[in-house]
C-alpha positions in Angstrom: 24.0 -4.5 15.5 21.8 -7.3 16.9 18.4 -8.1 15.4 16.7 -7.4 18.7 18.3 -3.9 19.0 17.3 -3.1 15.4 13.7 -4.1 15.9 13.7 -1.9 19.1 15.2 1.0 17.2 12.5 0.6 14.5 9.9 0.6 17.2 11.1 3.8 18.6 11.0 5.5 15.2 7.7 4.2 13.8 5.8 4.0 17.0 6.3 7.7 17.6 4.4 8.4 14.4 1.5 6.0 14.8 1.3 5.0 18.4 -2.1 6.6 18.7 -3.2 5.5 15.3 -2.9 7.2 11.9 -6.0 7.7 9.7 -6.2 8.8 6.1 -8.1 8.3 2.9 -7.4 8.3 -0.9 -9.3 11.2 -2.5 -7.4 11.7 -5.8 -6.3 9.8 -8.8 -2.6 9.3 -9.6 -2.3 12.8 -11.2 -4.4 14.7 -8.7 -7.9 14.6 -10.1 -10.9 13.8 -7.8 -11.7 10.2 -7.7 -14.9 8.9 -9.4 -18.4 8.6 -8.0 -17.5 6.1 -5.3 -16.4 6.1 -1.7 -12.7 6.7 -1.1 -10.3 4.1 0.4 -10.2 4.8 4.1 -7.4 3.3 6.2 -6.1 3.2 9.7 -2.6 2.0 10.9 -1.1 1.6 14.3 1.7 -0.1 16.2 0.8 -3.3 18.1 3.1 -5.3 20.4 2.4 -9.0 19.7 3.7 -12.1 21.4 5.9 -12.9 18.4 7.2 -9.3 18.1 5.9 -5.8 17.2 3.8 -5.3 14.1 2.1 -2.5 12.2 -1.6 -3.3 11.9 -3.4 -1.8 9.0 -7.1 -1.9 8.3 -9.0 -0.3 5.4 -12.4 0.0 3.8 -12.5 0.3 0.0 -15.1 0.1 -2.8 -15.3 -3.3 -4.3 -15.4 -3.3 -8.1 -15.6 -7.1 -8.7 -12.7 -7.1 -11.2 -11.4 -10.3 -12.7 -9.6 -12.4 -10.1 -5.9 -12.9 -10.5 -4.8 -16.4 -11.5 -3.1 -17.1 -8.2 -3.8 -19.3 -5.2 -4.7 -17.6 -1.9 -1.6 -15.9 -0.5 1.4 -14.6 -2.5 0.6 -13.3 -6.0 3.5 -12.0 -8.1 1.6 -9.8 -10.4 -1.2 -8.6 -8.1 -0.6 -5.0 -9.3 -2.3 -5.9 -12.5 -5.6 -6.5 -10.7 -7.9 -4.8 -8.2 -5.7 -3.9 -5.3 -4.9 -1.5 -2.5 -1.2 -0.7 -1.9 0.9 0.8 0.8 4.5 2.1 0.4 6.9 3.1 3.3 10.3 4.7 2.4 13.3 6.3 4.0 15.6 9.0 2.7 18.1 6.5 1.2 15.5 5.1 -1.2 14.9 1.9 0.7 11.2 1.1 0.8 8.6 -1.5 1.6 5.8 -2.2 -0.8 2.6 -4.0 0.4 -0.2 -5.0 -1.9 -3.5 -6.5 -0.8 -6.2 -7.9 -3.1 -9.9 -8.6 -2.2 -9.5 -12.3 -2.8 -6.9 -13.0 -0.1 -3.9 -12.4 -2.3 -0.9 -10.3 -1.3 2.5 -9.1 -2.5 5.2 -7.9 -0.1 8.5 -6.5 -1.6 11.5 -4.9 0.0 13.3 -2.6 -2.4 16.6 -0.7 -2.3 16.7 1.9 -5.1 14.1 2.8 -7.6 12.3 -0.4 -8.6 15.2 -2.5 -7.4 13.8 -5.5 -5.7 15.9 -6.6 -2.7 13.6 -9.2 -1.3 10.3 -10.6 -2.7 8.6 -12.3 0.3 6.7 -15.4 -0.8 5.9 -17.0 2.6 4.9 -14.9 5.5 2.0 -14.6 7.9 0.0 -11.4 7.4 -3.1 -12.5 9.5 -5.0 -11.1 6.5 -8.8 -10.9 7.0 -10.9 -9.8 4.0 -14.6 -9.3 3.9 -16.7 -8.6 0.8 -20.2 -7.2 1.3 -21.9 -5.9 -1.8 -19.8 -3.2 -3.3 -17.7 -2.7 -0.1 -14.5 -4.4 0.8 -13.0 -4.3 4.2 -9.5 -5.7 5.0 -7.2 -6.1 8.0 -3.6 -7.3 8.1 -0.3 -7.1 10.0 3.3 -6.5 8.9 6.1 -7.4 11.2 8.0 -4.3 12.2 11.3 -6.0 11.1 10.2 -5.7 7.5 10.3 -1.9 7.5 13.4 -0.1 6.3 15.4 1.9 8.8 14.2 5.4 9.6 11.0 5.6 7.6 10.2 9.2 6.7 7.5 9.0 4.1 4.7 6.9 2.7 2.0 6.6 0.1 -1.2 4.6 -0.5 -2.8 3.6 -3.8 -5.8 1.8 -5.3 -6.2 0.3 -8.7 -9.3 -1.0 -10.4 -10.7 -1.5 -13.9 -12.2 1.8 -15.1 -16.0 2.1 -14.7 -18.6 4.5 -16.1 -18.3 6.4 -12.7 -14.6 7.1 -13.2 -13.4 10.3 -15.0 -9.7 9.3 -15.1 -8.3 6.3 -16.8 -5.0 5.0 -18.2 -4.0 2.1 -20.4 -0.5 0.7 -20.3 -1.2 -1.5 -23.4 -0.3 -4.5 -21.3 -3.5 -6.5 -22.0 -5.3 -5.4 -18.9 -7.3 -2.6 -20.5 -8.3 0.8 -19.1 -7.6 1.1 -15.4 -8.0 3.8 -12.8 -5.1 4.5 -10.5 -5.8 6.4 -7.3 -3.2 7.9 -5.0 -3.1 9.4 -1.5 -0.2 11.7 -2.5 -0.6 12.2 -6.3 2.0 13.3 -8.9 0.8 16.9 -9.0 2.9 19.8 -10.2 5.1 17.5 -12.4 5.6 16.4 -16.0 4.5 12.9 -15.2 2.6 11.3 -18.1 1.7 8.0 -16.5 1.1 6.4 -13.1 4.3 5.4 -11.3 3.7 4.3 -7.7 7.5 4.0 -7.2 8.0 7.7 -7.6 9.2 8.3 -4.0 9.6 12.0 -4.5 5.8 12.4 -4.4 5.4 10.6 -1.1 3.9 12.4 1.9 5.8 12.9 5.1 5.5 10.3 7.9 6.8 12.2 10.9 9.0 10.1 13.2 9.7 12.8 15.9 6.4 14.2 17.0 
């Protein structure tokens, strides 16, 4: 199968779901409790046909908690998940999935996985056209992911936010990893399960991303 045909096939699948734009917001913590006394992360995603090929454009507005900055240069950051971050996951029914992490200080992490937490490709050099803006306690962000990075036949997705726990948060978790108490928020939380800690790679909690309507 040629690369051009594969990209066109991905376009047919993903574009059917978000051609007109998809909007959502994160209202719950990882285990289904209401988020603290702050605005939810609100995001919009849609397909765009660019000169260099089709992309999925995502923009979001999030509360800015002014957490400690990661010890990374602008761009790729291998442990961005330990800091203030917004994340998007896209998966298919064969447990192939794309993980996208965006930080408020122009850091990002993009990983392709095949199987639970099994990294297939960690991208260290790509153009996201990332545009962040910090204004008081509000963070707005816009970026693009080439359609070719998405796994075949995406059927589900999730979105997350992580920040250091504040006095306005009612839910917190500490992994005892040196990063203290943090709050983990999820679009599709781990409700109705025996989960005892946040796990953003738990694909079985993801929400449907309809590719046929």
